[in-house]
NUPALO-355116 format. One record per atom (N, C-alpha, C): x, z, y. Coordinates in steps of 0.2 Angstrom, whole numbers, plus 5000, padded with zeros to 4 digits. Atoms other than C-alpha are relative to their C-alpha. Layout:
XZY/...
***
This chain:
499949975005/509152045110/499849954992/500350045005/508951965092/499750054996/500349965003/507652065084/500049994992/499849985008/507952005066/500550034997/499649985002/509552055065/500050095001/500149934999/509052235073/499750034994/500549975005/507652265061/500249994992/499950025007/508552185046/499449954997/500850055004/506952055043/500449964997/500050055005/508051935036/500250034993/500149965007/508352065022/499450004997/500749995003/506752105020/499549964999/500550065001/505851925020/500649964994/499650065004/506451805006/500049935003/500050074997/506851635010/499449954998/500450035003/505551565001/499249985005/500650004994/504151585015/500250025006/499849994994/504151575033/499750065003/500449934997/503551725044/499249985001/500850025000/501851635046/499650014993/500349995007/501651645027/499950074997/500049935001/501651825026/499350045002/500849974998/499951925024/500250075003/499949944997/500752095028/500450005006/499649994995/501552155044/500650014999/499350015001/503352135046/500350084998/499849935000/503452335049/500050014992/500149985007/502752355031/500549964994/499550025004/503852235023/500650035000/499549984999/505252305031/500250074996/499949935004/504852485025/500050004991/499950005007/504652415007/500649994999/499250025001/506352345008/500450075001/499649964997/507152485016/499950074995/500149955004/506252615003/500449974995/499650035007/506952504988/500750015001/499349995001/508652524995/500150075001/499849925001/508652714997/499750034993/500149995005/507952714980/500649984995/499250025004/509652624973/500450065003/499549954999/510552774982/499750064996/500349965002/510152874970/500350085001/499849944997/511253024976/499850035006/500249984994/510253024992/499350014998/500749994998/508453084994/499750005006/500349994994/508253085012/499849935003/500350064998/507652905014/500449985006/499750014993/509052865027/499949925002/500150074998/508652685028/499350005003/500550004997/506852725030/499950035007/499949964993/507152845044/500249965006/499750034995/508252725053/499649945002/500650065000/506852585051/499550035005/500649954995/505552715060/500450015006/499749974993/506852765073/500049945004/499950074995/507252595078/499449975003/500750034998/505352545080/499850055004/500349964995/505052715089/500450005007/499750004994/506352685102/499849925002/500150054997/505852515104/499250015004/500849974996/503952595107/500150035007/499949974994/504652695121/500249965005/499850064996/505252535130/499449965001/500750045000/503552445127/499650035000/500449964998/502352565129/499650005006/500249994993/501152575143/499750065000/500249934999/500652755140/500750035003/499549974997/501752885150/500650044995/499449985005/503452905141/500250085002/500049934998/503553075149/499850044996/500549975005/502253135137/500249984994/499850045006/503253115121/499650014995/500550005006/501853185110/499549965001/500550044999/500653075117/500349924998/499850055003/501852935113/500149994993/500150005008/502052985095/499349984998/500650015002/500352995094/499849924999/500250075000/500052815100/500549954995/499550045005/501652755089/499749994994/500349995005/500752815075/499349954997/500650044999/499052735080/500149925000/500050084998/499652555085/500749974996/499450045001/501352525079/500150004993/499649995005/501752585062/499550024993/500449985006/501052615043/500450064998/499749935002/501352795038/500249994992/499850005006/501252745020/499749924997/500250075005/500852595007/500050014993/500149995007/500352574989/500549964996/499550065002/501752494979/499649974994/500250045007/501552394963/499750034994/500349945004/501152534952/499550035002/500849944996/499652594963/500350065001/499949944997/500752734968/500050015009/500149994994/500552794986/500650025003/499549994997/502152794996/500050025006/500249964994/502052915010/500750025004/499449984995/503352925025/499850045006/500049954996/502653055035/500550055002/499449964999/503953185032/500549975004/499450034997/505253055038/499849985008/500250024994/504253005053/500150075005/500049934997/504053195057/500750035003/499349984998/505953215057/500249975005/499750054994/506253075068/499650035006/500349964995/505053155080/500250075003/499749945001/505753315077/500750005005/499350014999/507553255080/499949985009/500150024994/506953175098/499750065004/500249944996/506053335104/500550035000/499649955000/507553445099/500749975006/499450024995/508753315110/499549965005/500550024996/507253285123/500549975006/499650024992/508553295139/500449954999/499650065002/509853185131/499749934998/500350065001/508653065125/499849965007/500350024995/507753035141/500649985005/499450024994/509553035151/500249934997/499750065002/510052885139/499549955000/500650045001/508252805139/500049995008/500050014993/508452815159/500249945002/499950084998/508352635165/499549995006/500350014994/507452545178/499250034999/500749975001/505652605171/500050065003/500049934998/506052785173/500250005008/499850004993/507152755189/499449985005/500550024996/505652665197/499450054999/500549955002/504352795189/500250055006/499949934996/505352945197/500049975008/500050034992/505552845215/499350005002/500750004997/503752815215/499750065001/500349934999/503252985212/500350045006/499749964993/504553045226/499549975005/500350034994/503652925237/499350035001/500749994999/501852965232/499950065001/500049934999/502253155234/500150015009/500050014993/502853115252/499649985004/500650024997/501453015256/499450044999/500549955000/500253155250/499449964994/500450045005/499653045234/500150044994/500149985006/499353135218/500149954995/499850065004/500153025203/499550034994/
***
C-alpha cells in the first residue's frame, strides 16, 4: 500500500524539504493541511477532511496495534495516547482542537460495531477467534 497517497502526504508536505527535514510529526502536518482545506470550504463547518484524516489513521491503528481490538474503548484510548495529536497551535497562537471530530469518528464506529468488525475481520481476527476456541477446548483461559 502506498501510504503517501492514502494519507495525502504529498499534499501536506512541500517539495522543498525531505521527510527527514520536518520537525513536526507527519500526522500533525496532515491535520494542519486538511484543516486549511476544510476552512476553504466556507459552506461546510463539519471538518470533513480532518475527520477523514483521523478515521484513516484510526483504521490503520486497529490493524497495527497490539492491544485487544475487541475492546474498542481501549483502542480509542491508546489511539489518542500513542498515535495522534488532538490539537495544535496555529500561526496566530490559536488553539485548534479536533476532539469533537475524533469523538464523532469514535461514535460512528461504536454505532456500526458489528459491521465494522465484520469488515475488519481478516487473518488477525480469524486467528484470534480460532485460538480462543482452541484454548477453551483445552481448558485454557485467555
